[in-house]
C-alpha positions, 0 to 999 in steps of 0.5 A: 508445232501442235495447236491444242484447242481447249474445250470449255466446260460449263459451270454449274452456274451456267447450266442451273440457268438453264435450267430455269430458263427451259423451266420458266419457257414450259411454263409459259408454252404448256398452258398456251399450247393445251389452251390452243389445242382447246379451241381447236377441240371447241372449234371442231365441236361449234362446226358439229353444232352449226351442221346440226342446225342446219340439218334440223332446219332442213328437216322442218322444211320436209316435216310442215316445220315440225321438228326432229322427235326424242326418244322420249316414251319410246327408248326401245330403238335409236331410230326414232333418236333425232340425230339418227332422223337428220341421217340424210341430212348429215354428211356423216351422221357419226362424226358430226354427233360426237364432240371430240371434246367429249371425255365418253365420245367413243362410248356414245358412238358405240352405243349409237347416242350423241354428245349433243343433247336437245332442250327437251321445253322445245322438242318434247310437249308437255301432257296434263293428268289426260293425256292433253297437251298443256305446252309444246313448241316442238314445230318450228313455227311456234318458235317466234325468236329463233336467234333466242330459242336454244335447240342443244347442249353438250351433254353432261359427262354424268350422263350415261350413253343410253338413247333414252338421254338425247333430250334433257330436262330443263324445265327442273333447272331453276335455281338447281344446278347439280340437275342441270350439271347431270344433263348437260357439261357447262365446262366441257371446253377450256383450259388449265384445273377444272373446279369441282363446281363445274364453273371455270370453262364453256359449253356451245349452244345450239340456238334454233336459227342455226346459229351456236353459242359459247356460252361461260359456265359462271355465266350460266350458273348464276343465271340458274341461280336467279332461277331463270328457266334457261332452256323455255322458248322466249315468245317476247322479247323481255323472256330473252335471256341474255348469256353474256 
């Protein structure tokens, strides 16, 4: 006697339940995967900056404490830009100078620029009207608190990949968030929808002792809005700015 095995089909209700479960799982997993990916990009960016920090310190050891020059006053030759003067101290300068989170990374690679931008308050001396130096911190020996002195930031997505864009003008940042966002990208790291005011996410700060900190964009804006001089090398502990 032949036995016929009946196949049971899914009902509409069962299909709807399965679809609902898949949708819930997707809603949970997609943001998690995006956060994991963003974290990986930030970790790689952190590694790049640590290598740059180590290279700067090695450079100062070979140059009587002097820090690398920027293209300030001479933007005609890319070789003068700080990142290329560090080439001999980096295993792969082209790889390290571009952040994997930088949406304009390929442009900056072609134009011989970097995803990282130096703190002008440290690397660019201030001159008076008669050419005399008014303020200078471009020697590592002039930095009594290296752990609290910022060397470099993530460059703004708005900044053109020009060799002259290798240093900030952070002396003009206090109380002006728009100027900050025009030069650095405070929300370059993070997942999810960005805010138009660039206050959701974080960015990496390289400090003079070689360590890297992730600074929340909201925290940085609060500091800027208070008028604190972000970037100014502290000369005593009372001048230290906390980014936490």
